[in-house]
N, CA, C and O atoms as a CHARMM CRD file, in Angstrom:
* protein
*
  296
    1    1 MET  N     10.67100  -3.25600  11.45800 PROA 1      0.00000
    2    1 MET  CA     9.09700  -2.34300  11.63800 PROA 1      0.00000
    3    1 MET  C      8.15000  -3.15700  11.51300 PROA 1      0.00000
    4    1 MET  O      7.99000  -4.00400  10.63400 PROA 1      0.00000
    5    2 LYS  N      7.17300  -2.78100  12.85300 PROA 2      0.00000
    6    2 LYS  CA     6.14500  -3.17500  12.94700 PROA 2      0.00000
    7    2 LYS  C      5.09900  -3.01400  11.98100 PROA 2      0.00000
    8    2 LYS  O      4.71500  -2.04000  11.33300 PROA 2      0.00000
    9    3 THR  N      4.73900  -4.18600  12.04400 PROA 3      0.00000
   10    3 THR  CA     3.33700  -4.00100  10.81000 PROA 3      0.00000
   11    3 THR  C      2.38100  -2.69000  11.48800 PROA 3      0.00000
   12    3 THR  O      2.28800  -1.64100  10.85000 PROA 3      0.00000
   13    4 ASP  N      1.73700  -2.84100  12.73700 PROA 4      0.00000
   14    4 ASP  CA     1.08000  -1.79400  12.75100 PROA 4      0.00000
   15    4 ASP  C      1.53800  -0.78200  11.83200 PROA 4      0.00000
   16    4 ASP  O      1.12700  -0.48600  10.71000 PROA 4      0.00000
   17    5 ASN  N      2.56200  -0.26700  12.60100 PROA 5      0.00000
   18    5 ASN  CA     3.38000   0.99400  12.09100 PROA 5      0.00000
   19    5 ASN  C      3.31700   1.28500  10.40100 PROA 5      0.00000
   20    5 ASN  O      3.17400   2.37700   9.85200 PROA 5      0.00000
   21    6 LEU  N      3.46600  -0.01100   9.78800 PROA 6      0.00000
   22    6 LEU  CA     3.35700  -0.04200   8.63100 PROA 6      0.00000
   23    6 LEU  C      1.69600   0.32900   7.74600 PROA 6      0.00000
   24    6 LEU  O      1.46200   1.14700   6.85600 PROA 6      0.00000
   25    7 ILE  N      0.60900  -0.83900   8.57700 PROA 7      0.00000
   26    7 ILE  CA    -0.53600  -0.76400   8.09900 PROA 7      0.00000
   27    7 ILE  C     -1.06100   1.08400   8.27100 PROA 7      0.00000
   28    7 ILE  O     -1.94500   1.59700   7.58500 PROA 7      0.00000
   29    8 LYS  N     -0.16600   1.88300   9.46000 PROA 8      0.00000
   30    8 LYS  CA    -1.11700   3.08200   9.94000 PROA 8      0.00000
   31    8 LYS  C     -0.43700   4.25300   9.01500 PROA 8      0.00000
   32    8 LYS  O     -1.14700   5.24800   8.86900 PROA 8      0.00000
   33    9 MET  N      1.26800   4.27400   8.15600 PROA 9      0.00000
   34    9 MET  CA     1.48400   4.53400   7.44100 PROA 9      0.00000
   35    9 MET  C      1.36200   4.27800   5.46600 PROA 9      0.00000
   36    9 MET  O      1.56400   5.06600   4.54200 PROA 9      0.00000
   37   10 ALA  N      0.99000   2.97300   5.48800 PROA 10     0.00000
   38   10 ALA  CA     0.51000   2.78000   4.26700 PROA 10     0.00000
   39   10 ALA  C     -1.43500   3.80100   3.66600 PROA 10     0.00000
   40   10 ALA  O     -1.98700   4.33200   2.70200 PROA 10     0.00000
   41   11 ASN  N     -1.70800   3.32700   5.61700 PROA 11     0.00000
   42   11 ASN  CA    -3.40800   4.09400   5.15500 PROA 11     0.00000
   43   11 ASN  C     -3.13300   5.73500   5.15900 PROA 11     0.00000
   44   11 ASN  O     -4.03500   6.46000   4.73700 PROA 11     0.00000
   45   12 GLN  N     -2.42200   6.07200   5.43100 PROA 12     0.00000
   46   12 GLN  CA    -1.93400   7.78500   5.16300 PROA 12     0.00000
   47   12 GLN  C     -1.76200   8.20100   4.02100 PROA 12     0.00000
   48   12 GLN  O     -2.44700   9.05100   3.45100 PROA 12     0.00000
   49   13 ILE  N     -0.75700   7.58700   3.56900 PROA 13     0.00000
   50   13 ILE  CA    -0.49500   7.31700   1.83700 PROA 13     0.00000
   51   13 ILE  C     -2.33200   7.31600   1.01900 PROA 13     0.00000
   52   13 ILE  O     -2.79600   8.06400   0.15900 PROA 13     0.00000
   53   14 GLY  N     -2.94600   6.17400   1.74200 PROA 14     0.00000
   54   14 GLY  CA    -3.95100   5.87200   0.83300 PROA 14     0.00000
   55   14 GLY  C     -5.17700   6.80700   1.24800 PROA 14     0.00000
   56   14 GLY  O     -6.28400   6.70400   0.71900 PROA 14     0.00000
   57   15 HSD  N     -4.91100   7.59900   2.10800 PROA 15     0.00000
   58   15 HSD  CA    -5.82800   8.78000   2.74700 PROA 15     0.00000
   59   15 HSD  C     -5.92200   9.97200   1.74700 PROA 15     0.00000
   60   15 HSD  O     -6.89900  10.60500   1.34600 PROA 15     0.00000
   61   16 PHE  N     -4.37400  10.09000   1.42800 PROA 16     0.00000
   62   16 PHE  CA    -4.10700  11.33400   0.50900 PROA 16     0.00000
   63   16 PHE  C     -4.54100  11.02200  -0.84000 PROA 16     0.00000
   64   16 PHE  O     -4.95300  11.91700  -1.57800 PROA 16     0.00000
   65   17 PHE  N     -4.46900   9.69400  -1.24400 PROA 17     0.00000
   66   17 PHE  CA    -4.82300   9.49600  -2.26100 PROA 17     0.00000
   67   17 PHE  C     -6.00000   9.27700  -3.02200 PROA 17     0.00000
   68   17 PHE  O     -6.13300   9.09900  -4.23300 PROA 17     0.00000
   69   18 GLU  N     -6.87000   9.32300  -2.05800 PROA 18     0.00000
   70   18 GLU  CA    -8.06000   8.60600  -2.62700 PROA 18     0.00000
   71   18 GLU  C     -8.79600   9.88700  -2.73000 PROA 18     0.00000
   72   18 GLU  O     -9.64300   9.80400  -3.61900 PROA 18     0.00000
   73   19 ALA  N     -8.78500  10.83000  -2.25100 PROA 19     0.00000
   74   19 ALA  CA    -9.26800  12.33900  -2.65600 PROA 19     0.00000
   75   19 ALA  C     -9.28700  12.82900  -3.99600 PROA 19     0.00000
   76   19 ALA  O     -9.98300  13.69100  -4.53300 PROA 19     0.00000
   77   20 MET  N     -8.22900  11.97600  -4.48600 PROA 20     0.00000
   78   20 MET  CA    -8.03500  11.71000  -6.20200 PROA 20     0.00000
   79   20 MET  C     -9.62600  11.80300  -7.03300 PROA 20     0.00000
   80   20 MET  O    -10.55200  11.18200  -6.51200 PROA 20     0.00000
   81   21 PRO  N     -9.79700  12.32100  -7.87900 PROA 21     0.00000
   82   21 PRO  CA   -10.69600  12.23900  -8.60700 PROA 21     0.00000
   83   21 PRO  C    -10.98400  10.99700  -9.69000 PROA 21     0.00000
   84   21 PRO  O    -12.03600  10.76600 -10.28700 PROA 21     0.00000
   85   22 ASP  N     -9.82800  10.33400  -9.74900 PROA 22     0.00000
   86   22 ASP  CA    -9.81500   8.98200 -10.63600 PROA 22     0.00000
   87   22 ASP  C     -9.38300   8.20800  -9.90000 PROA 22     0.00000
   88   22 ASP  O     -8.30400   8.61400  -9.46900 PROA 22     0.00000
   89   23 ARG  N     -9.65400   7.28000  -9.51000 PROA 23     0.00000
   90   23 ARG  CA    -9.14400   6.20900  -8.63100 PROA 23     0.00000
   91   23 ARG  C     -8.10000   4.97700  -9.06000 PROA 23     0.00000
   92   23 ARG  O     -7.37800   4.42900  -8.22700 PROA 23     0.00000
   93   24 ASP  N     -8.11700   4.65900 -10.31100 PROA 24     0.00000
   94   24 ASP  CA    -7.64600   4.36400 -11.57200 PROA 24     0.00000
   95   24 ASP  C     -6.20600   4.88300 -10.84300 PROA 24     0.00000
   96   24 ASP  O     -5.42100   4.20900 -10.17500 PROA 24     0.00000
   97   25 GLU  N     -6.14100   6.17300 -11.17000 PROA 25     0.00000
   98   25 GLU  CA    -4.87600   6.99800 -11.04800 PROA 25     0.00000
   99   25 GLU  C     -4.20900   6.86700  -9.84900 PROA 25     0.00000
  100   25 GLU  O     -2.99700   6.89700  -9.63600 PROA 25     0.00000
  101   26 ALA  N     -5.42600   6.66900  -8.84400 PROA 26     0.00000
  102   26 ALA  CA    -4.78900   6.94800  -7.49700 PROA 26     0.00000
  103   26 ALA  C     -4.37900   5.91500  -7.07400 PROA 26     0.00000
  104   26 ALA  O     -3.28100   5.91400  -6.51800 PROA 26     0.00000
  105   27 VAL  N     -5.13000   4.70500  -7.20200 PROA 27     0.00000
  106   27 VAL  CA    -4.19000   3.01900  -7.08500 PROA 27     0.00000
  107   27 VAL  C     -2.81900   2.94100  -7.55100 PROA 27     0.00000
  108   27 VAL  O     -1.86500   2.57200  -6.86600 PROA 27     0.00000
  109   28 ALA  N     -2.77800   3.37800  -8.97300 PROA 28     0.00000
  110   28 ALA  CA    -1.31300   3.66700  -9.07800 PROA 28     0.00000
  111   28 ALA  C     -0.34700   4.29100  -8.44800 PROA 28     0.00000
  112   28 ALA  O      0.76600   3.85100  -8.16000 PROA 28     0.00000
  113   29 ASP  N     -0.97800   5.75100  -8.15500 PROA 29     0.00000
  114   29 ASP  CA     0.00300   6.65400  -7.10000 PROA 29     0.00000
  115   29 ASP  C      0.09400   5.76300  -6.14700 PROA 29     0.00000
  116   29 ASP  O      1.18800   5.23000  -5.96100 PROA 29     0.00000
  117   30 ILE  N     -0.67200   5.52300  -5.59600 PROA 30     0.00000
  118   30 ILE  CA    -0.54400   4.63200  -4.01200 PROA 30     0.00000
  119   30 ILE  C      0.83700   3.80500  -4.21600 PROA 30     0.00000
  120   30 ILE  O      1.79100   4.03900  -3.47500 PROA 30     0.00000
  121   31 ALA  N      0.91300   2.83900  -5.23500 PROA 31     0.00000
  122   31 ALA  CA     1.66300   2.03000  -6.16400 PROA 31     0.00000
  123   31 ALA  C      3.09600   2.61400  -6.20100 PROA 31     0.00000
  124   31 ALA  O      4.09900   1.99400  -5.84600 PROA 31     0.00000
  125   32 GLY  N      3.07400   3.72700  -6.61700 PROA 32     0.00000
  126   32 GLY  CA     4.27500   4.73900  -6.79000 PROA 32     0.00000
  127   32 GLY  C      5.09700   4.94600  -5.83100 PROA 32     0.00000
  128   32 GLY  O      6.30200   4.69700  -5.78700 PROA 32     0.00000
  129   33 HSD  N      4.05800   5.65500  -4.64900 PROA 33     0.00000
  130   33 HSD  CA     4.60600   6.01400  -3.88100 PROA 33     0.00000
  131   33 HSD  C      4.85800   4.84800  -3.11200 PROA 33     0.00000
  132   33 HSD  O      5.20300   5.70600  -2.30000 PROA 33     0.00000
  133   34 LEU  N      4.98200   4.07300  -2.71300 PROA 34     0.00000
  134   34 LEU  CA     5.35700   2.82300  -2.08800 PROA 34     0.00000
  135   34 LEU  C      6.57400   1.60000  -2.50800 PROA 34     0.00000
  136   34 LEU  O      7.18100   0.70600  -1.91800 PROA 34     0.00000
  137   35 LYS  N      6.50600   2.17600  -3.91300 PROA 35     0.00000
  138   35 LYS  CA     7.70900   2.11300  -4.81000 PROA 35     0.00000
  139   35 LYS  C      9.10500   2.58200  -4.25300 PROA 35     0.00000
  140   35 LYS  O     10.05400   1.96300  -3.77300 PROA 35     0.00000
  141   36 ARG  N      8.80300   4.25000  -4.56600 PROA 36     0.00000
  142   36 ARG  CA     9.56600   5.82600  -5.00600 PROA 36     0.00000
  143   36 ARG  C     10.24100   5.53600  -3.45700 PROA 36     0.00000
  144   36 ARG  O     11.46300   5.41100  -3.38000 PROA 36     0.00000
  145   37 PHE  N      9.26400   5.42000  -2.04000 PROA 37     0.00000
  146   37 PHE  CA     9.78000   6.10800  -0.70200 PROA 37     0.00000
  147   37 PHE  C     10.13800   5.20800   0.46600 PROA 37     0.00000
  148   37 PHE  O     10.80100   5.35100   1.49300 PROA 37     0.00000
  149   38 TRP  N      9.27100   3.98700  -0.22700 PROA 38     0.00000
  150   38 TRP  CA     9.64700   2.86200   1.36500 PROA 38     0.00000
  151   38 TRP  C     10.93500   1.86400   0.77900 PROA 38     0.00000
  152   38 TRP  O     11.13800   1.38900  -0.33800 PROA 38     0.00000
  153   39 ALA  N     11.49900   1.80300   1.73100 PROA 39     0.00000
  154   39 ALA  CA    12.14300   0.42900   1.27700 PROA 39     0.00000
  155   39 ALA  C     12.17400  -0.85500   1.33100 PROA 39     0.00000
  156   39 ALA  O     11.45000  -1.64000   1.94200 PROA 39     0.00000
  157   40 PRO  N     13.25000  -1.05800   0.50800 PROA 40     0.00000
  158   40 PRO  CA    12.60900  -2.81200   0.23900 PROA 40     0.00000
  159   40 PRO  C     11.65500  -3.69700   1.64700 PROA 40     0.00000
  160   40 PRO  O     10.48900  -4.08800   1.58400 PROA 40     0.00000
  161   41 ARG  N     12.53500  -3.80600   2.74200 PROA 41     0.00000
  162   41 ARG  CA    12.22500  -4.40400   3.38900 PROA 41     0.00000
  163   41 ARG  C     10.62000  -4.09100   4.01100 PROA 41     0.00000
  164   41 ARG  O      9.75000  -4.76400   4.56400 PROA 41     0.00000
  165   42 MET  N     10.81100  -2.41100   3.49500 PROA 42     0.00000
  166   42 MET  CA     9.30700  -2.22700   4.43900 PROA 42     0.00000
  167   42 MET  C      7.82100  -2.61900   3.16400 PROA 42     0.00000
  168   42 MET  O      6.64600  -2.88000   3.42200 PROA 42     0.00000
  169   43 ARG  N      8.49000  -2.51400   1.88700 PROA 43     0.00000
  170   43 ARG  CA     7.56000  -2.79900   1.11100 PROA 43     0.00000
  171   43 ARG  C      7.29600  -4.48300   1.29600 PROA 43     0.00000
  172   43 ARG  O      6.15800  -4.91300   1.10500 PROA 43     0.00000
  173   44 GLN  N      8.22500  -5.25900   1.61600 PROA 44     0.00000
  174   44 GLN  CA     8.09900  -6.70500   1.59000 PROA 44     0.00000
  175   44 GLN  C      7.54000  -7.24000   3.51200 PROA 44     0.00000
  176   44 GLN  O      7.39200  -8.46200   3.49100 PROA 44     0.00000
  177   45 ALA  N      7.32600  -6.83600   4.54800 PROA 45     0.00000
  178   45 ALA  CA     7.05600  -6.85300   5.23100 PROA 45     0.00000
  179   45 ALA  C      5.03000  -6.36700   4.83900 PROA 45     0.00000
  180   45 ALA  O      4.08000  -7.11600   5.06600 PROA 45     0.00000
  181   46 LEU  N      4.98900  -5.60400   4.51400 PROA 46     0.00000
  182   46 LEU  CA     3.52100  -4.62200   3.66200 PROA 46     0.00000
  183   46 LEU  C      2.83000  -5.94100   2.83600 PROA 46     0.00000
  184   46 LEU  O      1.61000  -6.09200   2.91000 PROA 46     0.00000
  185   47 LEU  N      3.70600  -6.93700   2.00500 PROA 47     0.00000
  186   47 LEU  CA     3.39800  -7.68300   1.01500 PROA 47     0.00000
  187   47 LEU  C      3.17400  -9.11000   2.67300 PROA 47     0.00000
  188   47 LEU  O      2.21200  -9.79200   3.02700 PROA 47     0.00000
  189   48 GLY  N      3.88800  -9.03700   2.94800 PROA 48     0.00000
  190   48 GLY  CA     3.78500 -10.35400   3.98600 PROA 48     0.00000
  191   48 GLY  C      2.31300 -10.31900   4.88600 PROA 48     0.00000
  192   48 GLY  O      1.38000 -11.12100   4.94800 PROA 48     0.00000
  193   49 HSD  N      2.58500  -8.90600   5.59300 PROA 49     0.00000
  194   49 HSD  CA     1.38800  -8.40900   5.99200 PROA 49     0.00000
  195   49 HSD  C     -0.23400  -9.04700   5.18400 PROA 49     0.00000
  196   49 HSD  O     -1.20300  -9.55300   5.74800 PROA 49     0.00000
  197   50 VAL  N     -0.02300  -8.78100   3.75300 PROA 50     0.00000
  198   50 VAL  CA    -1.52700  -9.03500   2.95700 PROA 50     0.00000
  199   50 VAL  C     -1.44900 -10.32000   2.98400 PROA 50     0.00000
  200   50 VAL  O     -2.61400 -10.71600   2.96700 PROA 50     0.00000
  201   51 ASP  N     -0.70100 -11.25500   3.01900 PROA 51     0.00000
  202   51 ASP  CA    -0.34600 -12.43600   2.74200 PROA 51     0.00000
  203   51 ASP  C     -1.55000 -13.71300   3.65100 PROA 51     0.00000
  204   51 ASP  O     -2.51900 -14.47100   3.62100 PROA 51     0.00000
  205   52 ALA  N     -0.20200 -12.95300   4.51900 PROA 52     0.00000
  206   52 ALA  CA    -0.37300 -13.70100   5.97400 PROA 52     0.00000
  207   52 ALA  C     -1.94300 -13.21900   6.92100 PROA 52     0.00000
  208   52 ALA  O     -2.43700 -13.96400   7.76700 PROA 52     0.00000
  209   53 ASP  N     -2.60400 -11.66400   6.49700 PROA 53     0.00000
  210   53 ASP  CA    -3.85900 -11.64800   7.26500 PROA 53     0.00000
  211   53 ASP  C     -4.79500 -11.14200   6.51200 PROA 53     0.00000
  212   53 ASP  O     -5.88400 -10.83300   6.99500 PROA 53     0.00000
  213   54 ALA  N     -4.41800 -10.93800   4.83000 PROA 54     0.00000
  214   54 ALA  CA    -5.40800 -10.60600   4.10700 PROA 54     0.00000
  215   54 ALA  C     -5.23400  -9.18300   4.20000 PROA 54     0.00000
  216   54 ALA  O     -6.16200  -8.48100   3.79700 PROA 54     0.00000
  217   55 GLY  N     -4.37200  -8.73100   4.58600 PROA 55     0.00000
  218   55 GLY  CA    -4.68600  -7.07100   4.86400 PROA 55     0.00000
  219   55 GLY  C     -5.15700  -6.43300   5.53600 PROA 55     0.00000
  220   55 GLY  O     -5.47700  -5.28000   5.24500 PROA 55     0.00000
  221   56 ALA  N     -5.38700  -7.06500   6.84700 PROA 56     0.00000
  222   56 ALA  CA    -6.04400  -6.84900   7.80200 PROA 56     0.00000
  223   56 ALA  C     -5.88300  -5.03300   8.21800 PROA 56     0.00000
  224   56 ALA  O     -4.75000  -4.57400   8.36200 PROA 56     0.00000
  225   57 GLY  N     -7.12000  -4.12700   8.37900 PROA 57     0.00000
  226   57 GLY  CA    -6.40100  -3.08800   8.93300 PROA 57     0.00000
  227   57 GLY  C     -5.92900  -2.33000   7.40800 PROA 57     0.00000
  228   57 GLY  O     -6.17700  -1.13100   7.53400 PROA 57     0.00000
  229   58 LEU  N     -5.55800  -2.50800   6.53500 PROA 58     0.00000
  230   58 LEU  CA    -5.38900  -1.37600   5.50300 PROA 58     0.00000
  231   58 LEU  C     -6.58700  -1.42900   4.68300 PROA 58     0.00000
  232   58 LEU  O     -7.22900  -2.40100   4.28500 PROA 58     0.00000
  233   59 LEU  N     -6.82400   0.33000   4.44100 PROA 59     0.00000
  234   59 LEU  CA    -8.16000   0.72800   3.54700 PROA 59     0.00000
  235   59 LEU  C     -7.91000   0.36000   2.57600 PROA 59     0.00000
  236   59 LEU  O     -6.82200   0.15400   2.03900 PROA 59     0.00000
  237   60 ASP  N     -9.52900   0.16400   2.04900 PROA 60     0.00000
  238   60 ASP  CA    -9.53900  -0.79500   0.50400 PROA 60     0.00000
  239   60 ASP  C     -8.68800  -0.20100  -0.55000 PROA 60     0.00000
  240   60 ASP  O     -8.02100  -1.07600  -1.10100 PROA 60     0.00000
  241   61 ILE  N     -8.50000   0.87900  -0.97800 PROA 61     0.00000
  242   61 ILE  CA    -7.85000   1.41400  -1.85800 PROA 61     0.00000
  243   61 ILE  C     -6.16200   1.14600  -1.62400 PROA 61     0.00000
  244   61 ILE  O     -5.38800   1.14000  -2.58100 PROA 61     0.00000
  245   62 VAL  N     -5.87900   1.00700  -0.72400 PROA 62     0.00000
  246   62 VAL  CA    -4.23800   0.33300  -0.30600 PROA 62     0.00000
  247   62 VAL  C     -4.45700  -0.99800  -0.80900 PROA 62     0.00000
  248   62 VAL  O     -3.64800  -1.27200  -1.69500 PROA 62     0.00000
  249   63 GLN  N     -5.14600  -1.77700  -0.58800 PROA 63     0.00000
  250   63 GLN  CA    -5.21300  -3.37500  -0.71800 PROA 63     0.00000
  251   63 GLN  C     -5.54900  -3.38500  -2.02200 PROA 63     0.00000
  252   63 GLN  O     -5.14900  -4.32800  -2.70400 PROA 63     0.00000
  253   64 GLU  N     -6.22700  -2.49900  -2.53300 PROA 64     0.00000
  254   64 GLU  CA    -6.41100  -2.68000  -4.00800 PROA 64     0.00000
  255   64 GLU  C     -5.19600  -2.12100  -4.52700 PROA 64     0.00000
  256   64 GLU  O     -4.71300  -2.85300  -5.39100 PROA 64     0.00000
  257   65 ALA  N     -4.38100  -0.83900  -4.25200 PROA 65     0.00000
  258   65 ALA  CA    -3.22300  -0.89800  -5.21400 PROA 65     0.00000
  259   65 ALA  C     -2.08800  -1.97100  -4.70000 PROA 65     0.00000
  260   65 ALA  O     -1.08400  -1.86100  -5.40400 PROA 65     0.00000
  261   66 VAL  N     -1.99300  -2.65500  -4.00700 PROA 66     0.00000
  262   66 VAL  CA    -1.16700  -3.81200  -3.48100 PROA 66     0.00000
  263   66 VAL  C     -1.07500  -4.81900  -4.50500 PROA 66     0.00000
  264   66 VAL  O     -0.11100  -5.11500  -5.21200 PROA 66     0.00000
  265   67 ALA  N     -2.58000  -5.43600  -4.45300 PROA 67     0.00000
  266   67 ALA  CA    -3.13300  -6.23000  -5.78900 PROA 67     0.00000
  267   67 ALA  C     -2.96500  -6.19100  -6.78500 PROA 67     0.00000
  268   67 ALA  O     -2.71500  -7.19400  -7.45400 PROA 67     0.00000
  269   68 ARG  N     -3.06000  -4.71000  -7.36900 PROA 68     0.00000
  270   68 ARG  CA    -3.14000  -4.62800  -8.58200 PROA 68     0.00000
  271   68 ARG  C     -1.94400  -4.23900  -9.35900 PROA 68     0.00000
  272   68 ARG  O     -1.92000  -4.29700 -10.58800 PROA 68     0.00000
  273   69 HSD  N     -0.64000  -3.71600  -8.40300 PROA 69     0.00000
  274   69 HSD  CA     0.35400  -3.48600  -8.98400 PROA 69     0.00000
  275   69 HSD  C      1.67800  -4.52000  -7.67800 PROA 69     0.00000
  276   69 HSD  O      2.79200  -4.37700  -7.17400 PROA 69     0.00000
  277   70 ARG  N      0.90600  -5.17900  -7.69900 PROA 70     0.00000
  278   70 ARG  CA     2.53300  -6.49400  -6.59700 PROA 70     0.00000
  279   70 ARG  C      3.65400  -6.22100  -7.00900 PROA 70     0.00000
  280   70 ARG  O      4.49600  -5.56800  -6.39100 PROA 70     0.00000
  281   71 GLN  N      3.77700  -6.73100  -8.17500 PROA 71     0.00000
  282   71 GLN  CA     4.99900  -6.99200  -9.27400 PROA 71     0.00000
  283   71 GLN  C      5.59400  -6.05600  -8.33500 PROA 71     0.00000
  284   71 GLN  O      6.00500  -6.15900  -7.17900 PROA 71     0.00000
  285   72 MET  N      5.46900  -4.58500  -9.65300 PROA 72     0.00000
  286   72 MET  CA     6.46000  -3.43900  -8.84600 PROA 72     0.00000
  287   72 MET  C      6.64400  -3.43500  -7.72700 PROA 72     0.00000
  288   72 MET  O      7.42800  -2.50600  -7.53500 PROA 72     0.00000
  289   73 LEU  N      6.29500  -4.14100  -6.33700 PROA 73     0.00000
  290   73 LEU  CA     6.39200  -3.34600  -5.26900 PROA 73     0.00000
  291   73 LEU  C      7.63100  -4.38500  -4.50400 PROA 73     0.00000
  292   73 LEU  O      8.50400  -4.04100  -3.70700 PROA 73     0.00000
  293   74 GLU  N      7.29200  -6.00700  -5.17100 PROA 74     0.00000
  294   74 GLU  CA     7.85500  -6.88100  -4.97600 PROA 74     0.00000
  295   74 GLU  C      9.54000  -6.51900  -5.38100 PROA 74     0.00000
  296   74 GLU  O     10.40800  -7.38100  -5.24100 PROA 74     0.00000
């Protein structure tokens, strides 16, 4: 899967959850969604993008979710 598509999908998830009033809960829910609904290879590609390109193109809330819950996503 192309990184651009993963970024787009992750940002769509981020947009949905960033409307939540509790940011900590939103960040946890983004990571939980990625864990539950994304295939391991998709999560690995997203983590690779974060490592290689500092998460360029990802919303701040998505980057925060990946950083705070990285161990769960690996």
